Structure formats: structure tokens, C-alpha cells
DSSP file (Angstrom, degrees, kcal/mol; ACC not computed):
  #  RESIDUE AA STRUCTURE BP1 BP2  ACC     N-H-->O    O-->H-N    N-H-->O    O-->H-N    TCO  KAPPA ALPHA  PHI   PSI    X-CA   Y-CA   Z-CA
    1    1 A M     >        0   0    0      0, 0.0     4,-1.9     0, 0.0     5,-0.2   0.000 360.0 360.0 360.0 -36.3   -8.1  -58.9   55.6
    2    2 A K  H  >  +     0   0    0      1,-0.2     4,-2.6     2,-0.2     5,-0.2   0.864 360.0  53.9 -64.5 -36.1   -9.8  -59.6   52.3
    3    3 A S  H  > S+     0   0    0      2,-0.2     4,-2.3     1,-0.2    -1,-0.2   0.858 107.0  52.2 -67.7 -32.4  -12.5  -57.0   53.0
    4    4 A L  H  > S+     0   0    0      2,-0.2     4,-2.7     1,-0.2     5,-0.2   0.939 111.9  45.6 -68.7 -46.8   -9.7  -54.4   53.7
    5    5 A I  H  X S+     0   0    0     -4,-1.9     4,-2.8     1,-0.2    -2,-0.2   0.926 113.1  50.0 -62.8 -42.8   -8.0  -55.2   50.3
    6    6 A N  H  X S+     0   0    0     -4,-2.6     4,-2.1     1,-0.2    -1,-0.2   0.901 111.1  48.8 -65.6 -39.9  -11.4  -55.1   48.6
    7    7 A A  H  X S+     0   0    0     -4,-2.3     4,-2.2     2,-0.2    -2,-0.2   0.873 112.1  49.0 -63.8 -40.2  -12.1  -51.6   50.2
    8    8 A V  H  X S+     0   0    0     -4,-2.7     4,-2.3     2,-0.2    -2,-0.2   0.915 112.7  47.5 -65.9 -44.2   -8.7  -50.3   49.2
    9    9 A A  H  X S+     0   0    0     -4,-2.8     4,-1.8    -5,-0.2    -2,-0.2   0.860 112.9  48.8 -66.3 -33.9   -9.2  -51.5   45.6
   10   10 A L  H  X S+     0   0    0     -4,-2.1     4,-2.1     2,-0.2    -1,-0.2   0.905 111.7  48.4 -70.5 -41.7  -12.7  -50.0   45.5
   11   11 A A  H  X S+     0   0    0     -4,-2.2     4,-2.3     1,-0.2    -2,-0.2   0.888 111.1  51.6 -65.0 -37.1  -11.5  -46.6   46.9
   12   12 A A  H  X S+     0   0    0     -4,-2.3     4,-1.5     1,-0.2    -2,-0.2   0.919 110.8  48.3 -70.3 -39.1   -8.6  -46.6   44.2
   13   13 A L  H  < S+     0   0    0     -4,-1.8    -1,-0.2     1,-0.2    -2,-0.2   0.872 112.7  47.4 -65.4 -37.1  -11.1  -47.3   41.4
   14   14 A V  H  < S+     0   0    0     -4,-2.1     4,-0.4     1,-0.2    -1,-0.2   0.878 115.9  45.3 -71.0 -37.4  -13.4  -44.5   42.6
   15   15 A A  H  X S+     0   0    0     -4,-2.3     4,-2.0     1,-0.2     3,-0.3   0.688  92.5  81.1 -80.8 -18.4  -10.5  -42.1   43.0
   16   16 A A  H  X S+     0   0    0     -4,-1.5     4,-2.1     1,-0.2    -1,-0.2   0.878  89.9  49.7 -63.2 -40.2   -8.8  -42.8   39.7
   17   17 A P  H  > S+     0   0    0      0, 0.0     4,-0.7     0, 0.0    -1,-0.2   0.859 110.6  51.7 -66.0 -30.8  -11.0  -40.7   37.5
   18   18 A A  H  4 S+     0   0    0     -4,-0.4     3,-0.3    -3,-0.3    -2,-0.2   0.877 114.5  42.7 -72.6 -35.9  -10.6  -37.7   39.8
   19   19 A V  H  < S+     0   0    0     -4,-2.0    -1,-0.2     1,-0.2    -3,-0.1   0.838 110.7  54.8 -75.9 -31.9   -6.8  -38.0   39.8
   20   20 A S  H  < S+     0   0    0     -4,-2.1     2,-0.3    -5,-0.2    -1,-0.2   0.601  80.5 109.3 -81.4  -9.2   -6.5  -38.6   36.1
   21   21 A F     <  -     0   0    0     -4,-0.7     2,-0.4    -3,-0.3    -3,-0.0  -0.511  49.1-177.7 -68.7 124.3   -8.5  -35.4   35.2
   22   22 A A        -     0   0    0     -2,-0.3     2,-0.3     2,-0.0    -2,-0.1  -0.978  15.3-155.5-130.2 137.2   -6.1  -32.9   33.7
   23   23 A Q        -     0   0    0     -2,-0.4     3,-0.1     1,-0.1     0, 0.0  -0.775  27.1-119.9-106.1 159.5   -6.6  -29.4   32.5
   24   24 A S  S    S+     0   0    0     -2,-0.3     2,-0.4     1,-0.2    -1,-0.1   0.822  99.7  16.2 -66.1 -32.9   -4.5  -27.6   29.9
   25   25 A S        -     0   0    0      2,-0.1    -1,-0.2     1,-0.1     0, 0.0  -0.999  59.6-152.2-142.3 140.3   -3.5  -24.9   32.4
   26   26 A Q  S    S+     0   0    0     -2,-0.4    -1,-0.1    -3,-0.1    -2,-0.1   0.627  75.2  89.7 -85.0 -13.0   -3.8  -24.8   36.1
   27   27 A Q  S    S-     0   0    0      1,-0.1    -2,-0.1     3,-0.0     2,-0.1  -0.617  82.6-115.5 -84.3 141.5   -4.2  -21.0   36.2
   28   28 A P        -     0   0    0      0, 0.0     2,-0.3     0, 0.0    -1,-0.1  -0.383  38.8 -95.3 -70.6 156.2   -7.6  -19.4   36.0
   29   29 A V        -     0   0    0     -2,-0.1     2,-0.1     1,-0.1     0, 0.0  -0.555  42.1-130.5 -72.6 134.0   -8.4  -17.3   32.9
   30   30 A T     >  -     0   0    0     -2,-0.3     4,-1.9     1,-0.1     3,-0.3  -0.415  16.2-114.9 -82.7 162.0   -7.7  -13.6   33.6
   31   31 A R  H  > S+     0   0    0      1,-0.2     4,-2.1     2,-0.2     5,-0.1   0.819 117.0  55.0 -65.3 -30.9  -10.2  -10.9   32.8
   32   32 A A  H  > S+     0   0    0      2,-0.2     4,-1.8     1,-0.2    -1,-0.2   0.829 106.0  51.3 -69.9 -29.8   -7.9   -9.4   30.2
   33   33 A Q  H  > S+     0   0    0     -3,-0.3     4,-2.1     2,-0.2    -2,-0.2   0.896 110.2  49.4 -71.2 -40.3   -7.7  -12.8   28.5
   34   34 A V  H  X S+     0   0    0     -4,-1.9     4,-2.2     1,-0.2    -2,-0.2   0.914 112.0  48.2 -63.9 -44.6  -11.5  -13.0   28.4
   35   35 A R  H  X S+     0   0    0     -4,-2.1     4,-2.2     1,-0.2    -1,-0.2   0.859 109.3  52.6 -65.7 -36.9  -11.8   -9.5   27.0
   36   36 A A  H  X S+     0   0    0     -4,-1.8     4,-2.2     1,-0.2    -1,-0.2   0.905 109.9  49.1 -67.9 -38.2   -9.2  -10.1   24.4
   37   37 A E  H  X S+     0   0    0     -4,-2.1     4,-2.3     2,-0.2    -2,-0.2   0.890 110.6  50.3 -63.8 -37.9  -11.1  -13.2   23.2
   38   38 A L  H  X S+     0   0    0     -4,-2.2     4,-2.7     2,-0.2    -2,-0.2   0.910 110.4  49.1 -67.5 -38.6  -14.2  -11.3   23.0
   39   39 A V  H  X S+     0   0    0     -4,-2.2     4,-2.2     1,-0.2    -2,-0.2   0.893 112.1  49.5 -64.5 -39.7  -12.6   -8.5   21.0
   40   40 A Q  H  X S+     0   0    0     -4,-2.2     4,-1.1     2,-0.2    -1,-0.2   0.860 110.4  49.8 -71.5 -32.5  -11.2  -11.1   18.7
   41   41 A L  H  <>S+     0   0    0     -4,-2.3     5,-2.5     2,-0.2     4,-0.3   0.907 110.5  50.3 -68.0 -41.5  -14.6  -12.8   18.3
   42   42 A E  H ><5S+     0   0    0     -4,-2.7     3,-1.1     1,-0.2    -2,-0.2   0.881 107.4  53.6 -63.0 -35.8  -16.3   -9.4   17.5
   43   43 A Q  H 3<5S+     0   0    0     -4,-2.2    -1,-0.2     1,-0.3    -2,-0.2   0.799 104.3  56.7 -65.5 -27.2  -13.7   -8.7   14.9
   44   44 A A  T 3<5S-     0   0    0     -4,-1.1    -1,-0.3    -5,-0.2    -2,-0.2   0.503 133.1 -88.0 -83.2  -3.8  -14.5  -12.1   13.3
   45   45 A G  T < 5S+     0   0    0     -3,-1.1     2,-0.3     1,-0.3    -3,-0.2   0.525  78.5 143.7 116.3   2.3  -18.1  -11.1   13.0
   46   46 A Y      < -     0   0    0     -5,-2.5    -1,-0.3    -6,-0.1     3,-0.1  -0.634  29.5-164.7 -80.3 132.3  -19.7  -12.2   16.4
   47   47 A N    >   -     0   0    0     -2,-0.3     3,-2.0     3,-0.2    11,-0.1  -0.929   8.3-162.5-116.3 104.3  -22.4   -9.9   17.6
   48   48 A P  T 3  S+     0   0    0      0, 0.0    -1,-0.1     0, 0.0     6,-0.0   0.745  90.1  58.5 -56.8 -23.0  -23.2  -10.5   21.3
   49   49 A N  T 3  S+     0   0    0      1,-0.2     2,-1.5    -3,-0.1     3,-0.2   0.569  82.9  86.1 -87.4  -6.3  -26.5   -8.6   21.0
   50   50 A D    X   +     0   0    0     -3,-2.0     3,-0.6     1,-0.2     7,-0.2  -0.637  48.6 159.2 -92.5  79.3  -27.8  -11.0   18.2
   51   51 A W  G >   +     0   0    0     -2,-1.5     3,-0.8     1,-0.2    -1,-0.2   0.577  61.7  71.5 -79.3  -7.0  -29.3  -13.6   20.6
   52   52 A M  G 3  S+     0   0    0      1,-0.2    -1,-0.2    -3,-0.2    -2,-0.1   0.804 109.9  30.7 -74.2 -26.6  -31.6  -14.9   17.9
   53   53 A H  G <> S+     0   0    0     -3,-0.6     4,-2.5     1,-0.1     5,-0.3  -0.157  83.7 138.8-117.4  36.4  -28.7  -16.5   16.0
   54   54 A Y  H <>  +     0   0    0     -3,-0.8     4,-1.8     1,-0.2     5,-0.3   0.913  67.8  37.9 -55.0 -58.0  -26.6  -17.2   19.0
   55   55 A P  H  > S+     0   0    0      0, 0.0     4,-1.8     0, 0.0    -1,-0.2   0.903 118.4  49.1 -66.3 -33.7  -25.1  -20.6   18.4
   56   56 A E  H  > S+     0   0    0      2,-0.2     4,-1.9     1,-0.2    -2,-0.2   0.923 111.7  45.2 -70.8 -43.1  -24.6  -20.1   14.7
   57   57 A N  H  X S+     0   0    0     -4,-2.5     4,-2.3     2,-0.2     5,-0.2   0.908 114.4  48.2 -76.3 -37.7  -22.8  -16.7   14.7
   58   58 A I  H  X S+     0   0    0     -4,-1.8     4,-2.4    -5,-0.3    -1,-0.2   0.927 113.4  48.2 -63.7 -43.1  -20.4  -17.6   17.6
   59   59 A Q  H  X S+     0   0    0     -4,-1.8     4,-2.1    -5,-0.3    -1,-0.2   0.853 111.3  49.8 -68.4 -33.3  -19.5  -20.9   15.9
   60   60 A A  H  X S+     0   0    0     -4,-1.9     4,-2.2     2,-0.2    -1,-0.2   0.905 111.7  48.4 -67.5 -42.6  -19.0  -19.1   12.6
   61   61 A A  H  X S+     0   0    0     -4,-2.3     4,-2.2     2,-0.2    -2,-0.2   0.887 111.6  49.9 -66.9 -38.6  -16.7  -16.5   14.3
   62   62 A Q  H  X S+     0   0    0     -4,-2.4     4,-2.7     2,-0.2    -1,-0.2   0.891 109.2  52.0 -64.8 -39.5  -14.8  -19.3   16.1
   63   63 A A  H  X S+     0   0    0     -4,-2.1     4,-2.6     2,-0.2    -2,-0.2   0.900 109.0  50.4 -65.5 -38.3  -14.3  -21.1   12.8
   64   64 A K  H  X S+     0   0    0     -4,-2.2     4,-2.5     2,-0.2    -2,-0.2   0.930 112.2  47.1 -64.4 -41.4  -13.0  -17.9   11.1
   65   65 A I  H  X S+     0   0    0     -4,-2.2     4,-2.5     2,-0.2     5,-0.2   0.941 112.7  48.6 -64.3 -44.5  -10.5  -17.4   14.0
   66   66 A A  H  X S+     0   0    0     -4,-2.7     4,-2.4     1,-0.2    -2,-0.2   0.929 112.6  48.9 -61.4 -43.5   -9.4  -21.1   13.8
   67   67 A A  H  X S+     0   0    0     -4,-2.6     4,-0.9     1,-0.2    -1,-0.2   0.914 111.5  50.1 -61.3 -41.8   -9.0  -20.8   10.0
   68   68 A A  H  < S+     0   0    0     -4,-2.5     4,-0.4     1,-0.2     3,-0.2   0.883 112.0  46.6 -68.0 -36.3   -6.9  -17.6   10.4
   69   69 A Q  H >< S+     0   0    0     -4,-2.5     3,-0.5     1,-0.2    -1,-0.2   0.862 116.0  45.5 -73.4 -34.2   -4.7  -19.2   13.0
   70   70 A N  H 3< S+     0   0    0     -4,-2.4     3,-0.5    -5,-0.2    -1,-0.2   0.522  92.1  82.0 -83.8  -5.3   -4.2  -22.4   10.9
   71   71 A A  T 3< S+     0   0    0     -4,-0.9    -1,-0.2     1,-0.2    -2,-0.2   0.805  91.2  49.2 -71.1 -28.2   -3.6  -20.5    7.7
   72   72 A G  S <  S+     0   0    0     -3,-0.5     2,-0.3    -4,-0.4    -1,-0.2   0.645  92.5  92.5 -84.2 -13.4    0.1  -19.8    8.6
   73   73 A A        -     0   0    0     -3,-0.5     2,-0.4    -4,-0.2    -3,-0.0  -0.641  68.1-149.4 -81.5 134.6    0.7  -23.5    9.4
   74   74 A T        -     0   0    0     -2,-0.3     2,-0.4     2,-0.0    -2,-0.1  -0.855   7.2-150.1-104.7 143.1    2.0  -25.5    6.5
   75   75 A V        -     0   0    0     -2,-0.4     2,-1.0     2,-0.0    -2,-0.0  -0.917  10.3-138.5-111.5 134.1    1.1  -29.2    6.3
   76   76 A D        +     0   0    0     -2,-0.4     3,-0.4     1,-0.1    -2,-0.0  -0.811  30.8 166.2 -91.3 101.4    3.2  -31.9    4.6
   77   77 A A        +     0   0    0     -2,-1.0    -1,-0.1     1,-0.2     3,-0.1   0.049  45.3 103.2-103.3  25.2    0.6  -33.9    2.7
   78   78 A T  S    S-     0   0    0      1,-0.2     2,-0.4     0, 0.0    -1,-0.2   0.641  92.2 -95.5 -83.8 -12.6    3.2  -35.8    0.6
   79   79 A G        -     0   0    0     -3,-0.4     2,-0.3     2,-0.1    -1,-0.2  -0.993  56.4 -43.7 142.4-137.1    3.0  -39.0    2.7
   80   80 A Y  S    S+     0   0    0     -2,-0.4     2,-0.3    -3,-0.1    -3,-0.0  -0.887  75.3  72.5-134.9 165.5    5.0  -40.4    5.5
   81   81 A G  S    S-     0   0    0     -2,-0.3     3,-0.1     3,-0.0    -2,-0.1  -0.814  78.6 -26.6 125.5-169.5    8.6  -40.7    6.4
   82   82 A A  S    S-     0   0    0     -2,-0.3     2,-0.2     1,-0.2     3,-0.0  -0.193  78.7 -76.4 -78.3 174.3   11.4  -38.5    7.5
   83   83 A N    >   -     0   0    0      1,-0.1     3,-1.2     2,-0.1    -1,-0.2  -0.509  36.4-140.2 -71.9 134.4   11.7  -34.8    6.7
   84   84 A A  T 3  S+     0   0    0      1,-0.3    -1,-0.1    -2,-0.2    -2,-0.1   0.780 100.1  56.1 -69.5 -24.5   12.8  -34.3    3.2
   85   85 A A  T 3  S+     0   0    0      2,-0.1    -1,-0.3    -3,-0.0    -2,-0.1   0.506  84.9 107.9 -83.9  -4.3   15.1  -31.5    4.1
   86   86 A A    <   -     0   0    0     -3,-1.2     2,-0.3     1,-0.0    -4,-0.0  -0.361  52.9-161.6 -72.5 153.8   17.0  -33.6    6.5
   87   87 A A        -     0   0    0     -2,-0.1     2,-0.4     2,-0.0    -2,-0.1  -0.948   9.3-155.2-136.0 154.8   20.5  -34.7    5.6
   88   88 A S        -     0   0    0     -2,-0.3     2,-0.4     2,-0.0    -2,-0.0  -0.997  10.8-171.8-132.2 137.1   22.8  -37.4    6.9
   89   89 A Q        +     0   0    0     -2,-0.4     2,-0.3     0, 0.0    -2,-0.0  -0.946   4.1 179.5-125.6 148.6   26.5  -37.4    6.6
   90   90 A S        -     0   0    0     -2,-0.4    -2,-0.0     1,-0.0     2,-0.0  -0.969  23.5-118.7-141.5 162.4   29.1  -40.1    7.4
   91   91 A G        -     0   0    0     -2,-0.3     2,-0.2     1,-0.1    -1,-0.0  -0.018  41.1 -82.9 -84.9-164.0   32.7  -40.4    7.3
   92   92 A Q        -     0   0    0      1,-0.1    -1,-0.1    -2,-0.0     2,-0.1  -0.609  50.9 -84.7-104.1 169.4   34.8  -42.7    5.2
   93   93 A R        -     0   0    0     -2,-0.2     2,-0.5     1,-0.1    -1,-0.1  -0.434  38.9-137.0 -74.5 136.7   35.7  -46.3    5.9
   94   94 A V        -     0   0    0     -2,-0.1     2,-0.6    -3,-0.0    -1,-0.1  -0.847  10.2-144.1 -99.0 128.6   38.6  -46.8    8.1
   95   95 A V        -     0   0    0     -2,-0.5    -2,-0.0     0, 0.0     0, 0.0  -0.822  10.5-158.7 -98.1 122.1   41.0  -49.5    7.0
   96   96 A V        -     0   0    0     -2,-0.6     2,-0.1     3,-0.0     3,-0.1  -0.883  21.3-124.1-100.0 122.3   42.5  -51.3    9.9
   97   97 A P        -     0   0    0      0, 0.0     2,-0.1     0, 0.0     3,-0.0  -0.384  29.9-108.7 -67.6 142.8   45.8  -53.1    9.0
   98   98 A A        -     0   0    0      1,-0.1     2,-0.4    -2,-0.1     0, 0.0  -0.422  33.1-107.8 -69.2 145.0   45.8  -56.8    9.8
   99   99 A A        -     0   0    0      1,-0.1    -1,-0.1    -2,-0.1    -3,-0.0  -0.617  30.0-170.1 -73.7 127.1   47.9  -57.9   12.7
  100  100 A A        +     0   0    0     -2,-0.4     2,-1.1    -3,-0.0    -1,-0.1   0.144  44.6 122.0-101.2  16.1   50.9  -59.8   11.2
  101  101 A D    >   -     0   0    0      1,-0.2     3,-0.9     2,-0.1    -2,-0.1  -0.714  35.6-179.2 -87.7 105.6   52.2  -61.1   14.5
  102  102 A R  T 3  S+     0   0    0     -2,-1.1    -1,-0.2     1,-0.2     5,-0.1   0.466  74.6  69.6 -82.6  -2.3   52.3  -64.9   14.1
  103  103 A S  T 3  S+     0   0    0     -3,-0.0    -1,-0.2     3,-0.0    -2,-0.1   0.337  72.9 123.9 -96.6  11.9   53.5  -65.4   17.7
  104  104 A S  S X  S-     0   0    0     -3,-0.9     3,-1.1     1,-0.1     0, 0.0  -0.276  71.5-123.6 -67.5 153.7   50.2  -64.3   19.1
  105  105 A V  T 3  S+     0   0    0      1,-0.2    -1,-0.1     3,-0.0    -3,-0.0   0.842 113.1  48.2 -66.0 -30.7   48.3  -66.6   21.5
  106  106 A Y  T >  S+     0   0    0      2,-0.1     3,-1.8     3,-0.0    -1,-0.2   0.313  78.3 132.7 -98.4  12.3   45.3  -66.5   19.2
  107  107 A F  T <  S+     0   0    0     -3,-1.1    -5,-0.1     1,-0.3     0, 0.0  -0.406  77.4  12.4 -63.0 127.2   47.2  -67.2   15.9
  108  108 A G  T 3         0   0    0     -2,-0.2    -1,-0.3     1,-0.0    -2,-0.1   0.422 360.0 360.0  89.0  -1.5   45.3  -69.8   13.9
  109  109 A H    <         0   0    0     -3,-1.8    -2,-0.1     0, 0.0    -3,-0.0   0.439 360.0 360.0-109.5 360.0   42.2  -69.8   15.9
């Protein structure tokens, strides 16, 4: 019985990395998406025929694309905490009149 438990535990340990692998999208990349990315890279300065400077020029083009995509994003570098534009509103205090019934069961306790 112990060998069965050990075998199941070993199988679970071996299968765990395969199950935990996750991709950002389950769909394959289409041909149109690949062509659009190539056009975007070429517009950023990548030349596919310049194989002498291959790693440098594609990395530079990818860096330009990433910088252009991140240029529109604003970053709050003021510190930490809640959003400064957020607001909180509350009502006013409700005054509950005290019970003046002295014949209550709980009077004096």
C-alpha cells in the first residue's frame, strides 16, 4: 500500500510542472498578426536583410516599439497610498433618543 502511495505522489510531482505551465493565449498566432508585427518592426527601423547586425537591430526596434507603447501610460511616482483623486463621503450623525421607559425589564442594568 505504501508503494502505491509513493507511486501516486511521484506521479503527481512529475505531472505538476506540465499542468502548471500557462500561456498568455491558448490560440495560435495568425499569419495576419505576424505580418502586422513585422510591419511594425520594419517601421521602427528593423531591416530583415541586415543579418550582420541581427540581434542588435531587432532589439533596438523592439525597444522603440515598447517605448512608443508605454509613452501614453502615465505613472504615479508620488509614493504609495490611495488614489489622490478619490473621494469619500459620509452622512451626518444620527441622534437616537434615549429610551425613557423606566418600566423596562432591563432598567438599571
